[in-house]
KOLGULUM-77351 format. One record per residue: residue in one letter; x, y, z of N, C-alpha, C in turn; residue number from 0. Coordinates in steps of 0.2 Angstrom, whole numbers, plus 5000, padded with zeros to 4 digits. Example, Ala and Ser with C-alpha at 12.3 -4.5 7.8 and 13.67 -1.06 7.14 Angstrom:
2
lolum residu a n.east 5066 n.north 4972 n.up 5039 ca.east 5062 ca.north 4978 ca.up 5039 c.east 5066 c.north 4984 c.up 5039 num 0 $
lolum residu s n.east 5064 n.north 4989 n.up 5035 ca.east 5068 ca.north 4995 ca.up 5036 c.east 5064 c.north 5000 c.up 5039 num 1 $
***
This chain:
123
lolum residu m n.east 5565 n.north 5169 n.up 5673 ca.east 5563 ca.north 5175 ca.up 5669 c.east 5558 c.north 5172 c.up 5664 num 0 $
lolum residu a n.east 5556 n.north 5176 n.up 5660 ca.east 5550 ca.north 5175 ca.up 5655 c.east 5552 c.north 5171 c.up 5649 num 1 $
lolum residu d n.east 5547 n.north 5168 n.up 5646 ca.east 5548 ca.north 5165 ca.up 5640 c.east 5550 c.north 5170 c.up 5634 num 2 $
lolum residu a n.east 5554 n.north 5169 n.up 5630 ca.east 5556 ca.north 5174 ca.up 5625 c.east 5551 c.north 5176 c.up 5621 num 3 $
lolum residu t n.east 5545 n.north 5172 n.up 5620 ca.east 5540 ca.north 5175 ca.up 5616 c.east 5535 c.north 5180 c.up 5619 num 4 $
lolum residu t n.east 5536 n.north 5181 n.up 5626 ca.east 5532 ca.north 5185 ca.up 5629 c.east 5536 c.north 5192 c.up 5631 num 5 $
lolum residu l n.east 5542 n.north 5192 n.up 5629 ca.east 5546 ca.north 5198 ca.up 5630 c.east 5545 c.north 5203 c.up 5625 num 6 $
lolum residu q n.east 5548 n.north 5209 n.up 5626 ca.east 5548 ca.north 5215 ca.up 5621 c.east 5555 c.north 5216 c.up 5619 num 7 $
lolum residu y n.east 5557 n.north 5219 n.up 5613 ca.east 5563 ca.north 5219 ca.up 5610 c.east 5565 c.north 5226 c.up 5608 num 8 $
lolum residu t n.east 5572 n.north 5227 n.up 5607 ca.east 5574 ca.north 5233 ca.up 5603 c.east 5577 c.north 5231 c.up 5597 num 9 $
lolum residu a n.east 5578 n.north 5235 n.up 5592 ca.east 5582 ca.north 5234 ca.up 5586 c.east 5589 c.north 5233 c.up 5588 num 10 $
lolum residu e n.east 5592 n.north 5235 n.up 5594 ca.east 5599 ca.north 5234 ca.up 5596 c.east 5600 c.north 5227 c.up 5599 num 11 $
lolum residu h n.east 5595 n.north 5223 n.up 5599 ca.east 5596 ca.north 5216 ca.up 5601 c.east 5595 c.north 5215 c.up 5609 num 12 $
lolum residu e n.east 5592 n.north 5220 n.up 5612 ca.east 5590 ca.north 5219 ca.up 5619 c.east 5583 c.north 5216 c.up 5620 num 13 $
lolum residu w n.east 5582 n.north 5213 n.up 5625 ca.east 5575 ca.north 5211 ca.up 5627 c.east 5573 c.north 5215 c.up 5633 num 14 $
lolum residu v n.east 5567 n.north 5216 n.up 5634 ca.east 5564 ca.north 5220 ca.up 5640 c.east 5558 c.north 5216 c.up 5643 num 15 $
lolum residu l n.east 5558 n.north 5215 n.up 5649 ca.east 5553 ca.north 5212 ca.up 5653 c.east 5550 c.north 5218 c.up 5657 num 16 $
lolum residu v n.east 5544 n.north 5220 n.up 5656 ca.east 5541 ca.north 5225 ca.up 5660 c.east 5537 c.north 5222 c.up 5665 num 17 $
lolum residu d n.east 5538 n.north 5225 n.up 5671 ca.east 5534 ca.north 5223 ca.up 5677 c.east 5533 c.north 5229 c.up 5681 num 18 $
lolum residu g n.east 5527 n.north 5232 n.up 5680 ca.east 5525 ca.north 5238 ca.up 5683 c.east 5529 c.north 5244 c.up 5680 num 19 $
lolum residu d n.east 5533 n.north 5248 n.up 5684 ca.east 5537 ca.north 5253 ca.up 5682 c.east 5544 c.north 5251 c.up 5681 num 20 $
lolum residu t n.east 5546 n.north 5244 n.up 5681 ca.east 5552 ca.north 5242 ca.up 5681 c.east 5553 c.north 5238 c.up 5674 num 21 $
lolum residu a n.east 5559 n.north 5240 n.up 5671 ca.east 5560 ca.north 5236 ca.up 5665 c.east 5567 c.north 5232 c.up 5666 num 22 $
lolum residu t n.east 5566 n.north 5225 n.up 5666 ca.east 5572 ca.north 5221 ca.up 5666 c.east 5575 c.north 5221 c.up 5659 num 23 $
lolum residu v n.east 5582 n.north 5221 n.up 5658 ca.east 5585 ca.north 5222 ca.up 5652 c.east 5590 c.north 5217 c.up 5651 num 24 $
lolum residu g n.east 5591 n.north 5213 n.up 5645 ca.east 5596 ca.north 5209 ca.up 5644 c.east 5598 c.north 5209 c.up 5636 num 25 $
lolum residu i n.east 5602 n.north 5205 n.up 5634 ca.east 5603 ca.north 5205 ca.up 5627 c.east 5600 c.north 5198 c.up 5625 num 26 $
lolum residu t n.east 5598 n.north 5198 n.up 5619 ca.east 5595 ca.north 5192 ca.up 5616 c.east 5600 c.north 5186 c.up 5615 num 27 $
lolum residu a n.east 5597 n.north 5180 n.up 5614 ca.east 5601 ca.north 5174 ca.up 5613 c.east 5605 c.north 5175 c.up 5606 num 28 $
lolum residu y n.east 5601 n.north 5178 n.up 5601 ca.east 5604 ca.north 5180 ca.up 5595 c.east 5610 c.north 5184 c.up 5596 num 29 $
lolum residu a n.east 5610 n.north 5189 n.up 5600 ca.east 5616 ca.north 5194 ca.up 5601 c.east 5621 c.north 5190 c.up 5604 num 30 $
lolum residu a n.east 5619 n.north 5186 n.up 5609 ca.east 5625 ca.north 5183 ca.up 5613 c.east 5628 c.north 5178 c.up 5608 num 31 $
lolum residu e n.east 5624 n.north 5174 n.up 5604 ca.east 5628 ca.north 5170 ca.up 5599 c.east 5632 c.north 5173 c.up 5594 num 32 $
lolum residu k n.east 5630 n.north 5179 n.up 5592 ca.east 5634 ca.north 5183 ca.up 5587 c.east 5640 c.north 5186 c.up 5591 num 33 $
lolum residu l n.east 5640 n.north 5188 n.up 5597 ca.east 5646 ca.north 5190 ca.up 5601 c.east 5651 c.north 5185 c.up 5602 num 34 $
lolum residu g n.east 5649 n.north 5179 n.up 5603 ca.east 5653 ca.north 5173 ca.up 5605 c.east 5654 c.north 5173 c.up 5612 num 35 $
lolum residu d n.east 5659 n.north 5170 n.up 5615 ca.east 5660 ca.north 5169 ca.up 5622 c.east 5661 c.north 5176 c.up 5625 num 36 $
lolum residu v n.east 5657 n.north 5178 n.up 5630 ca.east 5657 ca.north 5184 ca.up 5633 c.east 5662 c.north 5184 c.up 5639 num 37 $
lolum residu v n.east 5667 n.north 5188 n.up 5639 ca.east 5672 ca.north 5188 ca.up 5644 c.east 5672 c.north 5194 c.up 5649 num 38 $
lolum residu f n.east 5668 n.north 5199 n.up 5647 ca.east 5668 ca.north 5205 ca.up 5652 c.east 5662 c.north 5209 c.up 5651 num 39 $
lolum residu v n.east 5659 n.north 5211 n.up 5656 ca.east 5653 ca.north 5215 ca.up 5656 c.east 5654 c.north 5221 c.up 5660 num 40 $
lolum residu e n.east 5652 n.north 5227 n.up 5657 ca.east 5652 ca.north 5233 ca.up 5661 c.east 5645 c.north 5236 c.up 5661 num 41 $
lolum residu l n.east 5643 n.north 5237 n.up 5667 ca.east 5636 ca.north 5240 ca.up 5668 c.east 5636 c.north 5246 c.up 5671 num 42 $
lolum residu p n.east 5630 n.north 5250 n.up 5671 ca.east 5630 ca.north 5257 ca.up 5674 c.east 5629 c.north 5256 c.up 5681 num 43 $
lolum residu a n.east 5630 n.north 5261 n.up 5685 ca.east 5629 ca.north 5261 ca.up 5692 c.east 5622 c.north 5261 c.up 5694 num 44 $
lolum residu v n.east 5620 n.north 5258 n.up 5700 ca.east 5613 ca.north 5259 ca.up 5703 c.east 5613 c.north 5266 c.up 5704 num 45 $
lolum residu g n.east 5607 n.north 5269 n.up 5702 ca.east 5605 ca.north 5276 ca.up 5703 c.east 5607 c.north 5281 c.up 5697 num 46 $
lolum residu a n.east 5610 n.north 5278 n.up 5692 ca.east 5612 ca.north 5282 ca.up 5686 c.east 5606 c.north 5283 c.up 5682 num 47 $
lolum residu d n.east 5605 n.north 5289 n.up 5680 ca.east 5600 ca.north 5290 ca.up 5675 c.east 5602 c.north 5288 c.up 5668 num 48 $
lolum residu v n.east 5597 n.north 5285 n.up 5664 ca.east 5599 ca.north 5283 ca.up 5658 c.east 5593 c.north 5285 c.up 5653 num 49 $
lolum residu a n.east 5595 n.north 5286 n.up 5647 ca.east 5591 ca.north 5289 ca.up 5642 c.east 5590 c.north 5284 c.up 5636 num 50 $
lolum residu s n.east 5584 n.north 5283 n.up 5634 ca.east 5583 ca.north 5278 ca.up 5629 c.east 5587 c.north 5279 c.up 5623 num 51 $
lolum residu g n.east 5590 n.north 5274 n.up 5621 ca.east 5595 ca.north 5274 ca.up 5615 c.east 5602 c.north 5276 c.up 5616 num 52 $
lolum residu s n.east 5603 n.north 5278 n.up 5622 ca.east 5610 ca.north 5279 ca.up 5624 c.east 5614 c.north 5273 c.up 5626 num 53 $
lolum residu v n.east 5621 n.north 5273 n.up 5626 ca.east 5625 ca.north 5268 ca.up 5628 c.east 5626 c.north 5268 c.up 5635 num 54 $
lolum residu v n.east 5624 n.north 5262 n.up 5638 ca.east 5625 ca.north 5262 ca.up 5646 c.east 5629 c.north 5257 c.up 5648 num 55 $
lolum residu g n.east 5632 n.north 5253 n.up 5644 ca.east 5637 ca.north 5248 ca.up 5646 c.east 5640 c.north 5245 c.up 5640 num 56 $
lolum residu e n.east 5645 n.north 5240 n.up 5642 ca.east 5649 ca.north 5237 ca.up 5637 c.east 5649 c.north 5229 c.up 5638 num 57 $
lolum residu i n.east 5649 n.north 5225 n.up 5632 ca.east 5649 ca.north 5218 ca.up 5633 c.east 5655 c.north 5216 c.up 5628 num 58 $
lolum residu e n.east 5660 n.north 5213 n.up 5631 ca.east 5666 ca.north 5211 ca.up 5627 c.east 5666 c.north 5203 c.up 5627 num 59 $
lolum residu s n.east 5668 n.north 5201 n.up 5621 ca.east 5668 ca.north 5194 ca.up 5620 c.east 5675 c.north 5192 c.up 5617 num 60 $
lolum residu t n.east 5676 n.north 5186 n.up 5615 ca.east 5683 ca.north 5184 ca.up 5612 c.east 5683 c.north 5187 c.up 5605 num 61 $
lolum residu k n.east 5677 n.north 5189 n.up 5602 ca.east 5677 ca.north 5191 ca.up 5595 c.east 5677 c.north 5198 c.up 5594 num 62 $
lolum residu s n.east 5673 n.north 5202 n.up 5599 ca.east 5672 ca.north 5209 ca.up 5598 c.east 5669 c.north 5212 c.up 5604 num 63 $
lolum residu v n.east 5668 n.north 5219 n.up 5604 ca.east 5665 ca.north 5223 ca.up 5609 c.east 5659 c.north 5225 c.up 5607 num 64 $
lolum residu g n.east 5653 n.north 5224 n.up 5611 ca.east 5647 ca.north 5227 ca.up 5609 c.east 5645 c.north 5232 c.up 5615 num 65 $
lolum residu e n.east 5640 n.north 5236 n.up 5613 ca.east 5637 ca.north 5241 ca.up 5617 c.east 5630 c.north 5239 c.up 5620 num 66 $
lolum residu l n.east 5629 n.north 5241 n.up 5626 ca.east 5622 ca.north 5240 ca.up 5629 c.east 5619 c.north 5246 c.up 5629 num 67 $
lolum residu f n.east 5613 n.north 5246 n.up 5625 ca.east 5609 ca.north 5253 ca.up 5625 c.east 5603 c.north 5252 c.up 5630 num 68 $
lolum residu a n.east 5601 n.north 5258 n.up 5633 ca.east 5596 ca.north 5259 ca.up 5637 c.east 5589 c.north 5258 c.up 5632 num 69 $
lolum residu p n.east 5585 n.north 5254 n.up 5634 ca.east 5578 ca.north 5254 ca.up 5630 c.east 5573 c.north 5259 c.up 5632 num 70 $
lolum residu v n.east 5574 n.north 5262 n.up 5638 ca.east 5569 ca.north 5266 ca.up 5641 c.east 5573 c.north 5272 c.up 5645 num 71 $
lolum residu n n.east 5569 n.north 5277 n.up 5646 ca.east 5572 ca.north 5283 ca.up 5650 c.east 5571 c.north 5281 c.up 5657 num 72 $
lolum residu g n.east 5575 n.north 5282 n.up 5662 ca.east 5574 ca.north 5281 ca.up 5669 c.east 5580 c.north 5280 c.up 5673 num 73 $
lolum residu t n.east 5580 n.north 5277 n.up 5679 ca.east 5585 ca.north 5277 ca.up 5683 c.east 5587 c.north 5269 c.up 5685 num 74 $
lolum residu v n.east 5593 n.north 5268 n.up 5685 ca.east 5595 ca.north 5261 ca.up 5686 c.east 5594 c.north 5259 c.up 5693 num 75 $
lolum residu a n.east 5589 n.north 5254 n.up 5694 ca.east 5587 ca.north 5251 ca.up 5700 c.east 5592 c.north 5246 c.up 5703 num 76 $
lolum residu e n.east 5594 n.north 5242 n.up 5698 ca.east 5598 ca.north 5236 ca.up 5700 c.east 5603 c.north 5234 c.up 5694 num 77 $
lolum residu a n.east 5609 n.north 5232 n.up 5695 ca.east 5614 ca.north 5230 ca.up 5690 c.east 5615 c.north 5223 c.up 5692 num 78 $
lolum residu n n.east 5615 n.north 5218 n.up 5688 ca.east 5617 ca.north 5211 ca.up 5689 c.east 5624 c.north 5210 c.up 5691 num 79 $
lolum residu s n.east 5626 n.north 5210 n.up 5697 ca.east 5633 ca.north 5209 ca.up 5699 c.east 5635 c.north 5202 c.up 5697 num 80 $
lolum residu s n.east 5630 n.north 5197 n.up 5697 ca.east 5632 ca.north 5190 ca.up 5695 c.east 5635 c.north 5190 c.up 5688 num 81 $
lolum residu v n.east 5633 n.north 5194 n.up 5683 ca.east 5635 ca.north 5194 ca.up 5676 c.east 5642 c.north 5197 c.up 5676 num 82 $
lolum residu v n.east 5643 n.north 5202 n.up 5680 ca.east 5650 ca.north 5205 ca.up 5680 c.east 5655 c.north 5200 c.up 5683 num 83 $
lolum residu d n.east 5653 n.north 5196 n.up 5688 ca.east 5657 ca.north 5191 ca.up 5691 c.east 5658 c.north 5185 c.up 5686 num 84 $
lolum residu d n.east 5653 n.north 5184 n.up 5683 ca.east 5653 ca.north 5178 ca.up 5678 c.east 5650 c.north 5180 c.up 5671 num 85 $
lolum residu p n.east 5654 n.north 5183 n.up 5667 ca.east 5651 ca.north 5185 ca.up 5661 c.east 5648 c.north 5180 c.up 5656 num 86 $
lolum residu s n.east 5650 n.north 5174 n.up 5657 ca.east 5647 ca.north 5168 ca.up 5653 c.east 5640 c.north 5167 c.up 5654 num 87 $
lolum residu l n.east 5637 n.north 5170 n.up 5659 ca.east 5630 ca.north 5169 ca.up 5660 c.east 5626 c.north 5172 c.up 5655 num 88 $
lolum residu v n.east 5629 n.north 5177 n.up 5651 ca.east 5626 ca.north 5181 ca.up 5646 c.east 5625 c.north 5175 c.up 5640 num 89 $
lolum residu n n.east 5630 n.north 5171 n.up 5639 ca.east 5629 ca.north 5166 ca.up 5634 c.east 5625 c.north 5160 c.up 5636 num 90 $
lolum residu s n.east 5626 n.north 5158 n.up 5643 ca.east 5622 ca.north 5152 ca.up 5645 c.east 5615 c.north 5152 c.up 5647 num 91 $
lolum residu d n.east 5613 n.north 5158 n.up 5649 ca.east 5606 ca.north 5160 ca.up 5651 c.east 5604 c.north 5167 c.up 5649 num 92 $
lolum residu p n.east 5604 n.north 5169 n.up 5643 ca.east 5603 ca.north 5176 ca.up 5641 c.east 5596 c.north 5179 c.up 5644 num 93 $
lolum residu f n.east 5591 n.north 5174 n.up 5644 ca.east 5584 ca.north 5176 ca.up 5646 c.east 5583 c.north 5175 c.up 5653 num 94 $
lolum residu g n.east 5588 n.north 5173 n.up 5657 ca.east 5587 ca.north 5171 ca.up 5664 c.east 5592 c.north 5175 c.up 5668 num 95 $
lolum residu e n.east 5597 n.north 5171 n.up 5671 ca.east 5602 ca.north 5173 ca.up 5675 c.east 5607 c.north 5178 c.up 5672 num 96 $
lolum residu g n.east 5606 n.north 5178 n.up 5665 ca.east 5611 ca.north 5183 ca.up 5661 c.east 5608 c.north 5190 c.up 5660 num 97 $
lolum residu w n.east 5602 n.north 5192 n.up 5664 ca.east 5599 ca.north 5198 ca.up 5663 c.east 5605 c.north 5203 c.up 5665 num 98 $
lolum residu l n.east 5604 n.north 5210 n.up 5663 ca.east 5609 ca.north 5214 ca.up 5664 c.east 5607 c.north 5220 c.up 5669 num 99 $
lolum residu i n.east 5602 n.north 5224 n.up 5668 ca.east 5600 ca.north 5229 ca.up 5672 c.east 5592 c.north 5229 c.up 5673 num 100 $
lolum residu k n.east 5590 n.north 5233 n.up 5678 ca.east 5583 ca.north 5234 ca.up 5680 c.east 5583 c.north 5242 c.up 5680 num 101 $
lolum residu v n.east 5578 n.north 5245 n.up 5676 ca.east 5578 ca.north 5252 ca.up 5676 c.east 5570 c.north 5254 c.up 5678 num 102 $
lolum residu t n.east 5570 n.north 5258 n.up 5683 ca.east 5563 ca.north 5261 ca.up 5684 c.east 5562 c.north 5267 c.up 5679 num 103 $
lolum residu f n.east 5557 n.north 5266 n.up 5676 ca.east 5555 ca.north 5271 ca.up 5670 c.east 5548 c.north 5274 c.up 5671 num 104 $
lolum residu t n.east 5547 n.north 5280 n.up 5668 ca.east 5541 ca.north 5284 ca.up 5668 c.east 5537 c.north 5283 c.up 5662 num 105 $
lolum residu e n.east 5540 n.north 5281 n.up 5657 ca.east 5536 ca.north 5280 ca.up 5650 c.east 5540 c.north 5275 c.up 5646 num 106 $
lolum residu l n.east 5536 n.north 5270 n.up 5643 ca.east 5538 ca.north 5265 ca.up 5640 c.east 5538 c.north 5267 c.up 5632 num 107 $
lolum residu p n.east 5544 n.north 5267 n.up 5629 ca.east 5543 ca.north 5268 ca.up 5621 c.east 5541 c.north 5262 c.up 5618 num 108 $
lolum residu a n.east 5540 n.north 5263 n.up 5611 ca.east 5537 ca.north 5258 ca.up 5607 c.east 5543 c.north 5253 c.up 5606 num 109 $
lolum residu l n.east 5541 n.north 5246 n.up 5608 ca.east 5546 ca.north 5241 ca.up 5607 c.east 5544 c.north 5236 c.up 5602 num 110 $
lolum residu l n.east 5548 n.north 5231 n.up 5600 ca.east 5546 ca.north 5226 ca.up 5596 c.east 5543 c.north 5220 c.up 5599 num 111 $
lolum residu s n.east 5538 n.north 5217 n.up 5596 ca.east 5536 ca.north 5211 ca.up 5599 c.east 5541 c.north 5205 c.up 5597 num 112 $
lolum residu y n.east 5540 n.north 5199 n.up 5599 ca.east 5544 ca.north 5193 ca.up 5598 c.east 5544 c.north 5192 c.up 5590 num 113 $
lolum residu d n.east 5538 n.north 5192 n.up 5587 ca.east 5537 ca.north 5191 ca.up 5580 c.east 5541 c.north 5196 c.up 5576 num 114 $
lolum residu e n.east 5540 n.north 5203 n.up 5578 ca.east 5544 ca.north 5208 ca.up 5574 c.east 5551 c.north 5207 c.up 5575 num 115 $
lolum residu y n.east 5554 n.north 5205 n.up 5581 ca.east 5561 ca.north 5205 ca.up 5582 c.east 5563 c.north 5199 c.up 5578 num 116 $
lolum residu t n.east 5560 n.north 5193 n.up 5578 ca.east 5562 ca.north 5187 ca.up 5574 c.east 5562 c.north 5189 c.up 5567 num 117 $
lolum residu a n.east 5558 n.north 5193 n.up 5564 ca.east 5558 ca.north 5195 ca.up 5557 c.east 5564 c.north 5199 c.up 5556 num 118 $
lolum residu l n.east 5565 n.north 5204 n.up 5561 ca.east 5571 ca.north 5208 ca.up 5560 c.east 5578 c.north 5204 c.up 5559 num 119 $
lolum residu v n.east 5579 n.north 5199 n.up 5563 ca.east 5585 ca.north 5195 ca.up 5563 c.east 5585 c.north 5189 c.up 5558 num 120 $
lolum residu g n.east 5579 n.north 5188 n.up 5555 ca.east 5578 ca.north 5183 ca.up 5550 c.east 5578 c.north 5176 c.up 5553 num 121 $
lolum residu e n.east 5575 n.north 5175 n.up 5559 ca.east 5574 ca.north 5169 ca.up 5562 c.east 5567 c.north 5166 c.up 5562 num 122 $
***
């Protein structure tokens, strides 16, 4: 996956890697750390239509339950079954093997830069 400094971000702690008309989405290392040990991940089905800002999945940890928000409007092209089978990937490699979904989109909304996101979380 990409270096964290080259990704785009949402205020809901998701990272977005844009490649053509596909957005790969995961949660940030900051969010994974705040959640604690992730024990369950629920992702949308391939082919599902998603709307920017809507809840499309759930991430459960030993501490809490978090929601996964769609950062773009589009159609789910791929869901990472490896994360469903081994949720700890979200903690161990949030910017790599711990990616969650790939969405084919038609329009990219305004997202945060790395500097904007780190300012938001105070890091």
